[in-house]
C-alpha positions in Angstrom: -0.5 6.1 -11.8 1.2 7.0 -8.7 4.7 7.5 -8.2 7.0 8.2 -4.6 10.1 9.4 -4.2 11.4 9.3 -1.4 14.5 11.1 0.4 16.7 12.3 3.3 18.2 8.5 4.1 22.1 8.6 5.3 24.2 7.6 8.0 23.7 9.0 11.4 25.0 8.0 14.9 23.4 6.3 18.0 21.0 8.9 19.1 21.1 11.2 16.5 18.1 11.6 13.9 16.8 12.1 10.6 13.5 13.4 8.8 12.6 11.3 5.5 10.6 12.3 3.2 8.3 10.9 0.5 7.0 13.4 -2.6 3.9 11.5 -4.4 3.0 12.5 -7.8 0.7 11.4 -10.5 -2.8 10.6 -9.6 -2.5 11.7 -6.2 -6.0 12.4 -5.3 -6.7 8.8 -5.2 -4.6 8.4 -2.0 -6.4 7.4 0.7 -3.6 5.8 3.0 0.4 6.7 3.7 2.9 5.2 5.3 6.6 3.7 5.9 7.7 0.9 6.2 11.5 -0.6 6.6 13.7 -3.7 6.0 17.0 -4.6 7.6 19.2 -6.9 5.7 18.0 -10.7 6.5 15.1 -9.7 7.3 11.3 -9.0 6.1 9.9 -5.8 5.2 7.9 -4.1 8.7 5.7 -1.7 9.3 7.2 1.8 10.2 4.6 3.8 10.5 0.9 4.8 8.5 -1.3 7.9 8.6 -5.0 8.4 7.5 -6.0 11.3 5.5 -8.0 12.3 8.8 -4.2 12.7 10.3 -5.0 9.0 12.5 -1.5 7.6 12.8 -0.5 4.0 13.4 3.4 2.8 14.7 5.2 -0.1 15.0 6.3 -1.1 18.5 9.5 -0.5 18.1 9.3 3.4 16.8 7.0 4.4 19.0 7.7 7.3 21.0 11.1 8.0 18.6 9.4 8.2 15.1 6.8 10.5 13.7 4.7 10.1 10.8 2.8 13.5 9.0 1.5 14.9 6.2 1.3 17.9 4.2 -1.3 17.8 2.6 -1.0 20.4 0.0 2.6 19.0 -1.1 1.1 15.8 -1.3 4.5 15.2 0.8 4.7 12.8 3.7 7.4 12.5 6.3 9.1 10.6 8.9 10.7 11.9 11.8 13.2 9.9 13.6 14.3 10.9 16.6 16.9 8.6 19.2 18.0 6.3 16.6 19.5 2.7 17.4 21.7 0.6 15.4 18.3 -1.4 14.8 16.7 1.1 12.8 19.2 0.6 10.6 17.2 -0.5 7.1 16.3 0.7 3.4 13.2 2.8 4.6 10.7 3.2 1.9 7.2 5.0 1.5 3.6 3.7 0.9 0.6 5.0 -0.6 -2.9 3.2 -0.7 -5.1 4.0 -3.7 -8.9 3.4 -3.8 -8.1 3.1 -7.3 -9.4 -0.9 -5.7 -7.0 -0.9 -3.3 -3.9 -0.6 -5.1 -0.9 0.0 -3.2 2.6 1.8 -4.2 6.2 2.2 -3.3 8.8 4.4 -3.9 12.5 2.7 -4.7 13.5 3.3 -0.6 16.1 5.3 1.2 19.1 4.0 2.9 18.9 5.0 7.2 22.3 3.6 8.9 22.5 4.4 12.0 26.6 3.3 13.2 29.5 5.5 15.8 
């Protein structure tokens, strides 16, 4: 079992920045793939960014060049640095972990991000 807790969401003006954090606990040694997803009202959940244990990253097209995913392996924590935020980035952001236990996925409860003037 893996538990994930996100933090760092909030209200920010267009053009601003936020840094989200995801802290994992439990059987964290089984995690090999980490990521961030988001879901805006009335829309499906979409990929924001992912990172592997080896540090290979992948980004959704709409956030490339603005968002950066990173991890602190020693603290079982990963981050999403979000810059040049736009109103269309408004969503609930969820962190995800994929484990070696039959590929089981775990999700956090989400942290809301509201980009508005």
